[in-house]
Backbone as a ProteinNet text record, in pm:
[ID]
protein_1_A
[PRIMARY]
XXXXXXXXXXXXXXXXXXXXXXXXXXXXXXXXXXXXXXXXXXXXXXXXXXXXXXXXXXXXXXXXXXXXXXXXXXXXXXXXXXXXXXXXXXXXXXXXXXXXXXXXXXXXXXXXXXXXXXXXXXXXXXXXXXXXXXXXXXXXXXXXXXXXXXXXXXXXXXXXXXXXXXXXXXXXXXXXXXXXXXXXXXXXXXXXXXXXXXXXXXXXXXXXXXXXXXXXXXXXXXXXXXXXXXXXXXXXXXXXXXXXXXXXXXXXXXXXXXXXXXXXXXXXXXXXXXXXXXXXXXXXXXXXXXXXXXXXXXXXXXX
[TERTIARY]
4691.5	4839	4876.6	4967.7	5011.5	5027.7	5063.9	5067.6	5237.4	5333.5	5462.2	5559.4	5679.6	5718.3	5834.3	5843.4	6008.3	6082.1	6226	6299	6358.1	6389.5	6448.1	6504.9	6611.7	6699.2	6597.3	6615.3	6620.1	6730	6697.9	6805.6	6865.1	6760.1	6774.3	6838.4	6722.4	6792.2	6695.9	6700.5	6619.5	6477.2	6414.4	6278.9	6192.2	6122.4	6052.7	5879.4	5908.9	5748.9	5650.4	5525.3	5399.9	5357.3	5212.1	5095	5043.3	5026.3	4978.6	4838.5	4745.8	4581.3	4581.4	4694.7	4633.6	4650.4	4595.8	4635.6	4659.7	4705.6	4752.7	4897.8	4919	5082.8	5122.5	5038.8	5107.6	5132.9	5028.2	5023.9	5246.2	5241.7	5387.2	5439.6	5454.4	5565.4	5591.5	5464.8	5455.2	5506.4	5509.6	5510.5	5697.1	5781.6	5879	5964.8	5922.4	5992.8	5967.3	5873	5827.7	5763	5704.2	5639.6	5523.4	5506	5393.1	5314.7	5156.2	5035.5	5050.7	5039.1	4976.7	5102.6	5188.8	5344.8	5319.2	5276.8	5218.6	5301.1	5312.1	5411.3	5326.3	5485.8	5493.2	5479.8	5362.8	5353.7	5456.6	5478.6	5544.3	5479.1	5527.4	5440.6	5551	5505.2	5589.1	5592.5	5530	5468	5381.8	5440.2	5337	5185.7	5162.1	5035.6	4977.4	4996.6	4935.9	4895	4943.5	4925.4	4768.7	4659.6	4576.1	4499.6	4520.5	4519.7	4502.6	4618.3	4600.5	4594.3	4567.6	4611.7	4414.3	4362.6	4297	4342	4290.9	4276.7	4442	4496.3	4615.7	4674.4	4718.1	4770.8	4867.6	4825.7	4892.9	5072.9	5114	5267.1	5306.4	5156.2	5280.8	5293.2	5194.8	5201.2	5349.6	5361.7	5468.9	5595.7	5629.8	5697.1	5716.8	5661.9	5642.9	5700	5706.2	5754.5	5873.1	5908	6068	6083.2	6083.3	6211	6131.5	6021.5	6031.8	6059.5	6095.1	6180.1	6285.4	6258	6349.7	6297.9	6410.6	6369.4	6372.8	6236	6104.5	5948.2	5903.7	5808.8	5649	5576.6	5453.6	5334.7	5328.4	5191.6	5056	4974.3	4818.5	4699.6	4621.4	4439.9	4455.4	4403	4447.7	4297.1	4289.4	4189.1	4131.4	4076.9	3927.1	4054.2	4104.4	4208.2	4312.6	4320	4468.2	4406.4	4386.4	4364.4	4419.7	4309.8	4394.5	4552.6	4521.3	4641.8	4742.7	4707.4	4875.4	4908.9	4753.2	4800.5	4789.5	4809.9	4858.2	4695.8	4543.9	4422.3	4483.8	4518.2	4529.9	4461.9	4421.1	4324.4	4450.4	4557.1	4685.2	4740.3	4821.4	4913.4	5036.6	5180.4	5227.7	5284.9	5357.7	5347.5	5462.5	5546.9	5660.8	5714.4	5779.2	5823.2	5984.2	6032.7	6189.1	6279	6397.2	6513.4	6580.8	6552.7	6661.2	6612.5	6618	6594.8	6541.3	6589.7	6558	6421.3	6410.6	6287	6159	6186.8	6102.1	6054.7	6131.5	6201.9	6022	6039.5	5972.8	5803.7	5852.7	5661.8	5624.7	5643.3	5650.2	5584.6	5635.2	5596.3	5462.4	5500	5426.5	5235.8	5299	5149.9	5103.1	5130.6	5142.3	5052.3	5056.3	5003	4878	4836.2	4731.7	4748.4	4858.8	4907.8	4932.7	4855.7	4843.7	4975.7	5060.8	5157.7	5239.4	5325.8	5386.6	5414.4	5332.3	5385.3	5518.7	5625.3	5724.8	5794.4	5832.1	5889.9	6053	6194.6	6292.1	6299.7	6388.5	6370.7	6518.2	6469.2	6521.1	6438.1	6497.9	6390.1	6377.4	6256.4	6194	6245.5	6331.3	6396.4	6572.7	6602.9	6728.5	6790.3	6898.7	7010.8	6935.8	6874.1	6850.2	6956.4	6894.2	7013.3	7069.5	7163.9	7214	7251.2	7239.9	7278.8	7200.2	7213.8	7167.3	7194.9	7302.2	7371.4	7262	7334.3	7230.2	7098.5	6979.3	6864.5	6876.2	6953.1	6964.1	6970.1	7088.4	7143.3	7042.3	6982.9	6881.4	6781.5	6718.4	6536.8	6538.1	6659.1	6677.8	6552.4	6609.4	6540.6	6312	6329	6169.7	6139.1	6155.8	6161.4	6103.5	5979.5	5938.7	6031.4	6062.8	6108.8	6115.7	5942.9	5898.4	5919.4	5963.3	6030.6	6127.1	6165.4	6234.2	6335.9	6514.8	6562.1	6618.1	6650.2	6694.9	6773.1	6897	7024.2	7080.1	7068	7076.5	7170.5	7314	7403.8	7332.1	7486.4	7458.2	7403.2	7333.8	7214.7	7294.7	7272.6	7360.3	7298.8	7212.1	7171.1	7224.2	7161	7196.5	7121	7072.8	6951.1	6799.3	6710.7	6567.8	6559.3	6418.4	6370.6	6302.7	6337.4	6250.5	6084.5	6079.5	5898.8	5818	5753	5702.4	5553.2	5512.4	5287.5	5262.1	5172	5119	5016.3	4907.9	4785.1	4745.9	4882.2	4798.4	4792.1	4829.1	4817	4988.3	5061.3	5239.4	5270.4	5403.9	5467.8	5544.7	5560.4	5599.6	5697.6	5816.1	5900	5890.6	5857.8	5833.5	5949.9	6027.4	6171.5	6257.6	6362.4	6440.5	6553.1	6539.5	6652.1	6713.6	6794.6	6812.2	6742.6	6622.7	6540.3	6518.2	6598.7	6604.9	6517.1	6527.2	6395	6457.4	6567.7	6584.9	6519.8	6555.9	6511.2	6334.1	6266.7	6165.5	6079.8	6157.1	6139.5	6097.8	6254.1	6247.1	6171.7	6125.7	5985.8	5863.9	5820.5	5659.1	5656.4	5765.4	5719.5	5698.1	5674	5667.4	5782.9	5741	5820	5826	5895.9	5878.2	5925.4	5787.6	5849.8	5959.8	5991.6	6110.1	6102.6	6228.3	6214.1	6224.8	6126.6	6156.3	6127.1	6211.5	6175.4	6052.2	5951.8	5865.5	5885.3	5860.9	5828.9	5719.5	5740.8	5625.7	5509.1	5509.8	5428.1	5342.1	5402.6	5363.2	5353.9	5287.6	5279.8	5125.2	5158.3	4992.1	5015.6	5139.7	5089.1	5228.6	5174.8	5283.9	5320.9	5502.3	5568.9	5662.3	5716.1	5809.7	5932.6	6036.6	6113.8	6090.3	5951.2	5919.7	6016.6	6009.6	6052.9	6196	6157.2	6290.3	6382.9	6368.7	6490.6	6478.1	6575.3	6555.4	6687.9	6694.9	6823.4	6937.9	6889.8	7015.1	7099.8	7192.8	7299.5	7271.9	7338.9	7367.5	7454.3	7561.3	7620.5	7601	7633.3	7623	7676.3	7614	7646.7	7633.5	7796	7786.4	7844.4	7781.2	7811.2	7904.1	8001.3	8085.4	8197.6	8208.2	8297.7	8419.5	8544.9	8645.1	8673.8	8701.6	8718	8809	8765.7	8866.8	8932	9035.5	9115	8997.6	8934.3	8848.6	8712.6	8713	8568.8	8562.2	8479.2	8441	8453.3	8468.1	8496.5	8458	8326.5	8342.4	8318.5	8374.7	8435.8	8457.5	8444.8	8511.4	8624.4	8711.4	8848	8920.6	8878.1	9003.9	9030.5	8974.5	8970	9069.3	9175	9270.5	9221.6	9204	9194.5	9330.2	9245.7	9342.1	9387.1	9504	9561.2	9500.7	9448.2	9351.5	9199.8	9188.1	9014.7	9001	8919.1	8857.1	8847	8844.7	8825.1	8695.6	8581.6	8467.6	8457.5	8470.2	8444.4	8485.8	8541.6	8628.4	8571	8413.8	8367.8	8460.6	8446	8506.5	8425.6	8297.4	8194.7	8042.6	7959.1	7818.2	7737.9	7745.8	7688	7729.8	7853.1	7973	7946.1	7928	7859.5	7740.4	7640.6	7510.9	7521.9	7592.2	7612.7	7688.8	7771.4	7866.4	7764.7	7716.3	7692.6	7607	7515.8	7446.3	7507.4	7625.8	7720.6	7796.8	7827.6	7937.8	7887.6	7768.2	7734.7	7698.2	7659.6	7628	7816.8	7907.5	8024.9	8075.3	8049.8	8076.8	8004	7883.7	7812	7882.8	7896.4	7978.1	8086.1	8163	8318.6	8256.3	8177.7	8159.5	8187.1	8209.2	8249.6	8083.3	8125.7	7992.9	7991.7	8090.4	8022.5	8119.9	8005.7	8048.2	8057.1	8173.1	8167.1	8107.6	8095.3	8026.6	8085.3	8145.6	8224.1	8031.9	7963.9	7836.6	7888.3	7841.4	7896.2	7807.2	7848	7783.9	7749.4	7642	7583.2	7378.5	7405.6	7255.4	7236.7	7136.4	7111.5	7101.6	7179.8	7152.8	7223	7299.6	7348	7221.5	7158.5	7021.5	6952.2	6979.4	6903.2	7024.7	7082.2	7236.3	7227.9	7244.8	7210.4	7090.4	6960.3	6890.9	6823.2	6902.2	6955	7018.1	7141.1	7249.6	7120.9	7092.9	7032.7	6933.8	6879.2	6735.6	6826.6	6974	7042.4	7096.6	7176.5	7211.9	7130	7001.9	6902	6878.1
8332.3	8405.1	8524.4	8586.9	8710	8755.4	8729.3	8746.6	8763.5	8734	8798.9	8702.5	8792.5	8677.1	8626.2	8539.4	8412.9	8351.7	8364.3	8316.5	8198.2	8125.9	7993.3	7906.4	7802.6	7724.9	7546.9	7548.9	7456.1	7348.6	7225.8	7179.8	7248.7	7318.6	7334.8	7476	7597.9	7706	7816.4	7928.8	7961.3	7975.5	7983.5	8030.9	8136.7	8234.2	8310.5	8265.1	8261.7	8220.1	8288.6	8233.6	8319.1	8194.8	8213	8167.1	8135.3	7939.8	7966.3	7955.8	7987	8063.3	8170.6	8249.6	8448.5	8462.1	8520.9	8622.3	8749.5	8786.4	8937.2	8872.3	8841.4	8749.8	8694.3	8599.3	8587	8714.1	8817.1	8901.9	8976.5	8961.9	9049	8928.2	8866.9	8763.2	8851.4	8834.3	8921.6	9078.7	9105	9262.9	9262	9196	9177.2	9155.3	9036.7	9002.9	9063.5	9114.1	9212.1	9094.8	8956.2	8882.9	8898.5	8861.4	8894.9	8799.1	8809.3	8758.9	8686.5	8637.2	8502	8402.4	8474.8	8357.3	8248.9	8103	8044.1	8013.1	8018.1	7943.4	7788.2	7739.9	7632	7624.4	7512.6	7518.4	7410.2	7452.1	7334.3	7274.4	7194.3	7066	6990.1	6965.3	6893.9	6746.4	6698.1	6501.2	6502.7	6392.3	6362.4	6360.1	6318.4	6288.8	6439.4	6556.1	6713.7	6716.7	6565.3	6649.9	6691	6568.4	6564.7	6704.9	6783	6897.1	6989.6	7019.7	7089.5	7008.9	6919.9	6826.9	6747	6689.3	6576.3	6557.6	6390.3	6267.8	6298.2	6249.7	6281.5	6077.8	6013.1	5968.6	5910.7	5688	5616.5	5673.1	5704.3	5713.4	5855.6	5912.1	6058.7	6025.5	5916.7	5898.5	5786.3	5696.9	5652.6	5757.4	5836.6	5971.2	6039.5	6048.5	6171.9	6000.1	5885	5817.5	5767.9	5815.7	5781.5	5889.8	5998.8	6161.5	6238.4	6207	6314	6218.7	6350.7	6502.9	6481.6	6576.8	6628.7	6688.5	6783.3	6827.7	6823.3	6826.9	6741.5	6890.4	6893.3	6929.9	6887.4	6818.4	6782.9	6879.6	6883	6952.7	6886.6	6862.3	6845.2	6894.2	6836.7	6888.5	6958.8	7094.7	7198	7154.5	7145.8	7142.7	7246	7250.6	7396.9	7501.7	7466.6	7553.7	7593.3	7531.2	7579.9	7731.4	7848.7	7955.2	8058.4	8113.1	8121.4	8218.4	8289.2	8339.5	8283.5	8125	7996.6	7980.6	7980.9	7904.2	7969.1	8132.6	8191	8174.4	8168.5	8149	7997.7	7900.7	7815.1	7691.1	7563.2	7482.1	7346.7	7358.5	7338.5	7351.3	7280.3	7362.6	7295.7	7350.2	7278.4	7276.5	7138.2	7105.6	7020.5	7051.4	6933.4	6973	6873.1	6845.5	6872.7	6954.4	7039.4	6909.5	6850.8	6843.7	6908.3	6977.7	7039	7057.5	7037.4	7004.5	7122.3	7251.4	7411.1	7424.6	7360.2	7409.2	7282.3	7200.2	7085.6	7152.8	7168.2	7265.5	7358.2	7411.1	7587.5	7501.6	7380.1	7374.8	7283.9	7192.1	7143.7	7236	7281.7	7390.4	7445.4	7524.6	7608.5	7541	7373.5	7297.1	7264.2	7302.7	7291.4	7375.8	7498.1	7611.7	7648.8	7554.3	7500.7	7574.7	7570.1	7614.5	7468.8	7511.6	7395.9	7439.7	7535.3	7442.7	7635	7641.7	7762.1	7785	7933.8	7883.2	7933	7935	7997.3	8015.2	8086.2	8106.3	8103.3	8093.9	8152.9	8262.4	8325.7	8401.1	8534	8594.3	8677.2	8795.8	8876.6	8905.3	8874.1	8906.4	8802.4	8803.8	8705.1	8694.5	8680.9	8732.4	8712.2	8639	8513	8445.7	8429.6	8261	8258.9	8229.6	8257.3	8297.8	8134.5	8091.4	7990.4	7978.5	8115.2	8166	8227.7	8274	8331.3	8517.4	8522.1	8655.3	8684.9	8602.4	8667.5	8701.4	8635.7	8669.7	8863.1	8848.5	8953.5	9079.6	9074.7	9150.9	9180.7	9098	9034.5	9121.9	9116.8	9157.6	9257.1	9216.2	9331.4	9411.4	9495.3	9607.5	9645.9	9517.2	9516.2	9441.6	9395.7	9293	9400.3	9396.2	9423.5	9399.9	9463.7	9462.3	9318.5	9264.2	9152.3	9000.8	9041.8	8987.8	8883.4	8759.1	8701.5	8594.4	8641.6	8538.4	8403.1	8307.2	8182.4	8189.3	8143.7	8104.2	7968.4	7891.9	7742.4	7706.2	7782.8	7746.6	7790.2	7737.7	7659.2	7570.6	7573	7498.2	7381.1	7242.2	7144.7	7152.4	7122.6	7112.1	7201.8	7344.2	7463.1	7535	7438.2	7484.9	7408.4	7457.2	7480.8	7310.1	7283.7	7142.8	7098.1	6963.8	6921.4	6939.9	6991.3	7001	6939.2	6826	6730.9	6769.2	6724.3	6739.6	6593.9	6598.8	6474.5	6473.6	6547.3	6525.8	6490.3	6417.1	6330.9	6183.7	6104.2	5979.7	5916.3	5998.3	6024.5	6092.4	6076.6	6219.4	6317.2	6409	6511.6	6599.9	6578.1	6746.9	6845.3	6950.6	7118.1	7213.4	7105.4	7204.5	7098.6	7089.8	6988.3	7013.5	6929.1	6949.8	6795.4	6791.9	6678.1	6560.4	6540.2	6417.1	6409.9	6313.6	6345.6	6235.3	6217.5	6133.4	5986.7	5930.1	5839.3	5727.1	5847.6	5834.7	5842.3	5948.8	5927.6	5789.5	5746.2	5634.8	5470.3	5533.5	5366.7	5379.3	5514.3	5482	5503.8	5502.8	5498.4	5341.9	5326	5227.5	5284.5	5446.2	5486.3	5560.7	5587.1	5622.8	5788.3	5868.5	5985.2	6104.8	6190.5	6236.4	6343.6	6337.3	6450.6	6578.9	6636.7	6780.3	6812.8	6940	7034.1	7184.3	7254.1	7396.1	7471	7516.2	7617	7742	7758.4	7922.3	8015.6	8137.6	8185.8	8218.7	8145.8	8090.4	8017.8	7888.8	7759.2	7726.3	7741.1	7719.5	7654.8	7559.5	7506.2	7544.7	7464.4	7498.7	7547.2	7733.5	7786.3	7738.3	7792.7	7712.1	7836.5	7810.6	7894.5	7861.5	7947.8	7931.9	7951.6	7892	7842.5	7971.6	8113.6	8240	8194.2	8216.8	8219.5	8261	8437.6	8501	8503.6	8427.1	8378.5	8340.9	8369.5	8297.8	8376.8	8538.9	8588.6	8682.7	8648.6	8758	8953.4	9036.6	9194.9	9134.5	9089	9045	8937.9	8998.9	8901.3	8770.2	8658.9	8503.9	8482.7	8437.7	8406.1	8209.4	8175	7977.6	7928.3	7866	7777.5	7826.8	7952.5	8046.2	8067.5	8122.6	8108.2	8228.9	8253.4	8379.9	8455.9	8592.1	8698.2	8727.4	8873.7	8851.3	8991	9016.9	9085.4	9005.8	8931.7	8789.8	8729.5	8689.8	8607.5	8425.1	8337.2	8209.9	8140.4	7997.9	7913.8	7775.2	7704.1	7558.3	7478.4	7374.5	7216.5	7262.6	7178.1	7219.3	7174.5	7096	7071.7	7132.8	7234.8	7361.3	7436.5	7517.8	7582.6	7757	7845.5	7979.8	8065.7	8075.2	8156.3	8292.1	8348	8497	8586	8669.1	8771.4	8751.8	8645.7	8584.7	8601.3	8567.1	8601.9	8453.7	8374.1	8239.4	8240.5	8215.1	8195.6	8139	7957	7808.2	7734.7	7648.7	7551.5	7349.1	7364.3	7250.4	7105.4	7031.3	6845.7	6783.7	6849.1	6714	6787.1	6682.7	6820.6	6897.7	6746.2	6797.6	6927.2	6887.4	7071	7167.6	7147.7	7219.4	7307.8	7234.9	7275.4	7363.3	7333.7	7394.8	7508.7	7506.2	7634.5	7721.8	7730.6	7769.6	7893.9	7894.7	8059.8	8149.7	8082.2	8159.3	8242.6	8180.2	8225.6	8347.1	8338	8424	8589.7	8539.5	8631	8672	8615.9	8678.3	8752.9	8701.4	8800.8	8940.6	8943.3	9093.1	9194.8	9093.2	9138.1	9180.1	9175.3	9220.8	9343.1	9344.4	9440.5	9371.5	9240.2	9214.3	9230.4	9267.1	9245	9144.1	9025.8	8931.5	8835.8	8731.4	8585.5	8545.1	8374.3	8255.4	8123.7	8082.4	7940.7	7849.1	7753.6	7587.8	7552.4	7465.3	7374.2	7279.3	7151.4	7060.9	6941.5	6860	6762.1	6632.6	6552.3	6477.3	6478.4	6377.1	6391.9	6431.9	6408.2	6355.1	6527.1	6584.1	6715	6851.2	6722.8	6823.2	6879.9	6810.1	6927.5	7029.7	7003.8	7138.9	7215.7	7209	7293.1	7402.4	7309.3	7366	7467.4	7386.3	7496.7	7617.4	7623.1	7742.2	7857.7	7832.6	7897	7930	7813.2	7889.5	8013.1	7973.8	8113.5	8247.6	8210.7	8352.1	8419.7	8325.8	8370.2	8415.4	8431.7	8505.1	8620.4
3264.6	3264.9	3206.9	3247.3	3241.3	3097.3	2977.3	2858.1	2814.4	2946.3	2892.4	2790.2	2746.6	2664.1	2739.8	2642.8	2714.5	2633.6	2608.4	2487.3	2573.2	2524.9	2591.7	2463.3	2537.4	2423.3	2406.3	2253.8	2206.2	2164.2	2163.6	2057	1961.7	1842.8	1717.7	1761.6	1766.2	1813.2	1931.8	1973.6	2094	2023.8	2077.8	2057.7	2111	2036.3	2185.4	2234.9	2286.2	2351.9	2417.8	2431.5	2501.6	2501.8	2574.4	2591.4	2450.5	2406.4	2334.4	2317.4	2394.4	2439.7	2454.6	2421	2471.9	2334.3	2259.9	2164	2142.5	2282.2	2292.7	2294.9	2371.2	2434.7	2295.8	2227.5	2076	1971	1968.3	1893.3	1910.1	2054.3	2120.6	2033.1	2027.4	1957.4	1826.5	1767.9	1589.1	1571.7	1697.1	1657	1755.3	1819.6	1854.1	1722.6	1670.3	1564.2	1429.1	1429.5	1269.7	1142.7	1257.5	1176.3	1126.7	933.5	909.4	1013	959.8	1034.1	1012.9	926.7	833.2	870.7	883.8	897.5	1033.9	1031.3	1133.2	1237.1	1359.9	1488.5	1517.5	1578.3	1623.1	1781.8	1798.9	1939.5	2001.3	2133.8	2181.1	2318.4	2327.8	2429.3	2513.7	2615.4	2709.4	2664.9	2655.2	2576.2	2486.1	2470.3	2308	2360	2520.4	2574.4	2554.8	2473.8	2468.1	2336.9	2232.6	2120.2	2058.4	2114.5	2130.2	2161.7	2215.8	2284.6	2093.9	2061.5	1939.3	1832.1	1815.8	1695.2	1654.6	1514	1553.7	1440.4	1411.7	1247.8	1256.3	1370	1364.3	1311.5	1203.2	1128.1	1217.5	1215.3	1297.8	1250.1	1162.5	1075.2	1147.3	1165.9	1280.9	1424.3	1492.1	1624.2	1649.1	1569.8	1513	1512.8	1421.1	1393.3	1548.2	1630.9	1752.4	1889.3	1876.1	1977.4	1918.2	1797.8	1779.5	1781.8	1752.5	1771	1888.7	1942.9	1998.9	2167.2	2257.9	2249.2	2150.9	2068.8	1934	1782.4	1736.8	1673.2	1544.6	1587.8	1439.2	1508.3	1388.8	1406.6	1310.2	1367.4	1267.6	1250.3	1084.2	1118	1041.3	1126.6	1164.2	1149.1	1092.4	1135.1	1196.9	1270.4	1384.1	1484.6	1600.3	1659.7	1708.6	1742.8	1829.3	1892.2	1946.9	2060.6	1955.6	1856.1	1787.5	1719	1743.7	1692.7	1595	1471	1343.7	1402.9	1516	1560.7	1553.6	1577.1	1562.4	1432.8	1413.9	1249.8	1101.4	1117.9	1040.3	945.6	1020.9	940.5	852.1	865.8	791.1	863.4	837.7	916.6	977.3	941.7	991	1098.8	1166	1294.3	1344.2	1291.7	1403.8	1536.7	1618.2	1681.3	1712.4	1843.5	1908	1989.9	2042.9	2182.7	2122.1	2190.3	2231	2281.8	2236.8	2352.6	2395.1	2475.5	2561.6	2686.8	2819.7	3001.4	3019.6	2978	2967.3	2944.8	2809.1	2756.2	2820.6	2829.3	2899.2	3025	3075.9	3246	3262.3	3114.2	3095.7	3079.2	2959.9	2957.6	3034.7	3112.4	3244.2	3358.4	3393.2	3480.5	3442.5	3318	3251.4	3258.5	3216.2	3209.9	3388.2	3444	3636.8	3660.9	3579.5	3623.1	3498.7	3474.1	3335.3	3223.2	3226.5	3015.7	2927.9	2786.7	2732.8	2630.5	2606	2514.8	2461.9	2433.7	2449.8	2270.7	2243.8	2041.8	2063.8	1969.5	1948.9	1837.1	1731.7	1639	1661.9	1618.5	1654.4	1720.7	1796.1	1852.4	1838.6	1664.9	1635.6	1539.4	1492.7	1369.1	1264	1219.9	1097.6	971.4	906.3	789.8	833.5	951.8	986	1071.8	1089.2	1145.2	1257.7	1283.9	1391	1542.8	1651.1	1726	1795.6	1863.1	1934.3	1991.3	2095.4	2239.4	2271.4	2450	2490.2	2433.2	2433.8	2398.6	2284.2	2160.2	2046.3	2076.8	2154.3	2155.3	2180.1	2310.3	2376	2247.3	2198.1	2041.1	1980.3	1921.3	1843.6	1901.8	1989.4	2038.7	2168.6	2218.8	2347	2360.1	2240.9	2218.1	2210	2190.1	2123.9	2265.3	2371.2	2462.6	2593.7	2652.5	2809.4	2896.7	3008.3	3122.7	3234.4	3148.1	3190.6	3194.7	3051.6	2936.5	3012.1	2998	3019.7	2923.6	2960.5	2862.3	2923.9	2879.3	2956	2913.8	3014.2	2933.9	2911.7	2851.9	2878.7	2748.5	2739.8	2672.5	2480.4	2450	2299.4	2250.6	2152.3	2109.3	2044.2	2057.4	2034.7	1888.9	1826.7	1642	1617.4	1585.8	1478.5	1398.4	1370.9	1257.5	1303.4	1239.3	1224.1	1281.7	1360.3	1336.1	1190.9	1173.4	1043.8	1071.5	954.2	972.2	860	923.7	838.4	839.9	696	699.3	695.8	783.3	793.3	818.3	701.1	644.9	555.8	509.3	424.5	430.1	324.4	342.6	363.9	347	369.3	411.1	456.7	489.5	418.1	405.9	347.3	392.1	327.3	417.1	372.3	475.8	431.7	446.2	530.3	590.3	631.1	549.2	603	748	814.2	967.5	972	1134.4	1173.9	1192.3	1169.3	1160.4	946.2	934.3	759.1	714.9	576.3	499.7	483.9	567.9	560.2	681.5	825.6	949.9	930.9	839.1	807.6	764.3	627.7	582.9	689.8	778.1	841.5	1016.4	998.6	1138	1078.8	939.4	955.6	816.2	782.1	639.8	508.9	511.2	415.5	346	207.6	100.9	158.4	207	241.2	119.2	55.6	-25.1	-54.8	-106.7	-118.1	-90.8	2.3	-36.5	-117.2	-113.3	-303.4	-197.2	-220.7	-177.1	-240.2	-125.1	-152.4	-233	-298.2	-336.2	-325	-321.1	-338.2	-417.9	-513.6	-598.8	-551	-548	-507.8	-373.7	-304.3	-126.6	-69.4	-40.8	-33.8	132.9	206.2	379.6	375.4	463.7	535.8	614.8	649.5	782.9	780.7	902.8	888.7	825	808.7	753.1	605.1	507.1	362.6	280.4	359	237.5	136.5	31.2	-33.8	0.1	102.8	150.2	273.8	358	523.2	558.4	702	758.3	765.5	680.8	604.5	730	728.9	794.1	703.6	765.4	714.8	587	559.6	482.9	352.3	272.8	109.6	159.5	109.1	107.9	-5.6	-40.2	-173.6	-114.1	-220.1	-195.2	-312.2	-265.9	-349.1	-397.6	-411.4	-471.3	-417.1	-507.7	-429.9	-313	-256.4	-93.8	-131.5	-148.8	-215.9	-75.1	-82.9	26	77.9	216.9	287.6	327.9	240	253.6	416.2	425.2	532.9	484.4	521.5	508.7	569.2	562.6	633	551.5	552.3	506.7	610.8	505.6	582	638.6	710.3	816	733.4	634.6	528.5	410.7	390.2	300.9	357.4	289	340.3	314.4	392.7	425.4	314.3	197.7	147.6	196.5	154.6	197.6	231.7	337.1	334.2	341.3	400.5	379.4	523.7	583.7	737.1	769.9	872	831	952.8	943.9	1021.2	1113	1015.8	1089.1	1019.6	1088.9	1058.9	1085.9	1042	1110.8	1051.4	1113.1	1042.1	1026.8	1020.2	998.6	962.3	916.3	901.2	1026.5	1116.6	1230.8	1289.3	1301.5	1356.3	1281.8	1101.6	1037.6	1063	1104.9	1131.4	1272.4	1347.4	1505.9	1507.4	1383.1	1384.6	1295.7	1195	1114.9	1123.7	1214.4	1272.8	1365.5	1419.3	1454.7	1415.6	1354.3	1248.4	1145	1068.1	1029.9	1094.7	1208.5	1262.2	1320.7	1347.7	1358.1	1259.5	1132.8	1043.7	1071.9	1077.4	1106	1230.8	1351.9	1429.9	1367.8	1282.9	1210.7	1180.2	1084.7	962.9	880.1	799	665.2	582.8	501.8	425	298	270.1	229	283.9	245	321.6	220.5	191.2	88	165.7	146.8	203.6	157.2	181.3	79.7	132.2	69.7	98.1	114	254.6	288.4	137.8	88	41	123.2	77.6	73.5	135.4	251.9	256.5	418.5	446.1	637.2	641.9	739.9	774.8	685	599.1	464.5	397.5	383.6	329.6	360.1	460.1	573.5	555.5	560.6	580.2	413.4	362.7	185.3	161	241.8	269.6	321.1	391.7	490.4	399.8	346.9	336	142.4	95.5	-60.3	-7.4	91.1	165.9	203.2	255	360	253	74.1	-16.8	-107.2	-114.4	-238.5	-200
[MASK]
+++++++++++++++++++++++++++++++++++++++++++++++++++++++++++++++++++++++++++++++++++++++++++++++++++++++++++++++++++++++++++++++++++++++++++++++++++++++++++++++++++++++++++++++++++++++++++++++++++++++++++++++++++++++++++++++++++++++++++++++++++++++++++++++++++++++++++++++++++++++++++++++++++++++++++++++

């Protein structure tokens, strides 16, 4: 494999990928993103059939989750196999694996498999800690200067979900959510028959498994983010369509439901930076499901 990088769309956000078996290629991901070397990557595979390449001691409930939600916005954290090197796992004995639900991503993974590839390691295609890109133009804007002439950006349109995958720890006797996403607690419970551990944000002082997007300050635009404040003139505003925009406030997004909120969130944060705004107010969505993921990302963006 040549060791070049490819930015590609998934149903969640765009990823920056490299051959998951090529340590030099993976090192280029870390360099392009400015990502800490101990921060693990997620391995993307074309189907459940390839899970055994990367993981061992896979519990039955993890197989059930994979059958129910792959391809889809869910990453399983499992005991790693010998194939999963330290340069993928951040030196941990676990590995994150997922099958994305996007035609372009699946075509890429299938084509890579046909030439002998085992999987594509890919975090989000942005500088570390910044807002994840949900379209190809945002990838180029964010990473263009860090990519080489042989690297490729595949344009698959806007991402459908808009926030990163649910990450589920499957190394214990029951599943545990490490990062919330579109696959929510109720769905996990119904799939496995277990009561999934409630998501609680990890902090820098209490981290047992390091996963993508688990730092306290993450998903942040250049503008300062304020949560559930009354917006003032000159500030950007992201809120449910039912909430009116005060005079002099710059409306960035008016989603009609929580799914649309997730879909629009990152592009709205990026628009604020493009407009040169210094402050953004977000009226957070209530409820369960993907609203939990939205509030998690906003809490880290505002930290």
